N, C-alpha and C positions, 0 to 999 in steps of 0.2 A: 549898734554893731550887727553885722550880718554873719550868720553861720549856716553851714549846710550839714544836714544829718540824714541818715536813712529813715525812711518812713516806717512806722510800725503799724500793725493791723488796727490799732486804736485810732490811727490817723486817717483811715479810709474816708470818713466823712469830710475831712479837711481837703484831702486830695480831690475828691469828687466836687467839692465846692469850688476849688481853684480851677478845675477843668471846666466847670460850667461858666465861670467868669471868663475864661479864655474863649469858650464857645460864643459867649455874648459879644466879646470884643471882635471876633471874626465876623459875626453877623453885622455889627455896626460898621465894619470896614468894607462890607459888600461881599465877603467871603461866605457864601451861604451853603457851599457844598462840603467843605471840610468839617469833620466831626459832626456829621449829620446822622440821622437814623440811630440815635442812642450810641454813637461811637465816640470815643472808646467805651466799650462796655465795662461794667463793674468787674466782671471776671478778669479783664485785662489788668485793671488796677490791683486786684487781689493777687494775681500772679506776679506782677511787678514787685509788690511789697514782699511777698513770700520769698522771692529769690534774692531780695536785697538790692534790687535795681532802682526802686522808686525813692526819690529824695525830696526833702523839703528844704526850702531856704527860709530862714527865720531872721527877722529883724526885731531886736529887743525881746526875744523869746516868743514872738508871734509868727506863725507860718504865713508867708506872703507869696510863695511861688513853689511850684513842683516841677520835676522833670524825671525822666527815666534815662538811665545810663547803663548800657549793656555792651558786653564784649561781642565782637563779630565772631563768626560770620552771621549775617542777617540774611535769611533766605530770600527776602524781597530785593536784596542788592546783588544777587547772583547773576542777574541779567540786566544790562543797562543798554538803552537804545539811544541812538543819535549822539554818541559820545563815549567816554571811557573814564574809569576811575583814575586818579592820579598815580596810584601805585597798587595795581590790581592784587598782587600776591601778598602785600604787607599786612600784618595784623592790624586791626582797627577796632574802635569802639563806635557805638551809635548813640545819639541823643534822640529820644522820642518824647512825645507828650509833655511839652514844656508849656506852662501856663502860669500867669501871675495875677495878683490882685490889681485893681485899678490904680492904686496909690503908689506903686513902686516903679522904679526905673532901673536901668542898667542890669537887669536880670541876666541877659545873655552874657554880659561880661563876667558876672559872678559865676555862672555855670561853666563858662569856658576856662576861667582861671582854676576852678576846682578840678574840672575834667583833665586839664593839661598836667596835673600832678600824676595822672595815671597813664596817659598816652599822649603821643604827639601826632596821632592820626585819627581824625574824627570824621564820620559820615553822618549826614542828616538829610531828611527829605521834607518837602512841604507841597501843598497844593498850589497850582499856578495862580490862584486867586488870593493867596495869602501874601499880599504885598508887604505887610508889616514884617513878616518873618524873612521874606526875600531881601528886604532892605537891611535887616539886622545881619543876615548871613554875609552879604556883601561888605557891610561895614566892618565885620570882624574877620575878613580875609578868607572866607570860604570861596571856593571856585565851583561854578556850575559845571557838572560833569555829564549830564544827560537826563534821560527819563527812566524811571523805574515803575514797576506795577505792583500794587499791593496784592495780597492774596485774593481779594474780592474783584480784582481786575482794574481798580481805579488807578489812574495815572498820577504820579508825583514827580516833581522836579528834584533831582538828586544833587547834593553838594558835598564837597569834601574839603577839609583843611588838614594839611600835613606839614608839620614844621620841619 
């Protein structure tokens, strides 16, 4: 059975391990630029945990995936290029830093089912080389909205799903 719970500070090593597995999956898929240079940094995970935004997905009591779920506005989403958000002024939530163990499937479906209990308007972004995530976003009804830029200037493809 799968359940989702907030991560606690004692879960930090688990979150970091899952992120590292995600990083390895990206490299194996040819996505060498996303989550490089020690990104996301440990301080980001600590902040996510402290504010209650970092979550773990467990199967039979074992953590198998992690994601961050935050209410907007997200400063990196304030400017979008070559497109537009579906509903610019509507409140939204953001999913960040989603990663899973090698042995699990349907993580995105579990995340979205859980997130949709709190909102019907979700934004997410990914690197153009993250074909796995782009496929999942399309599969789950997200619409490509344009390009956004992270605080460090790196470009990301922005998606939104609004029910």
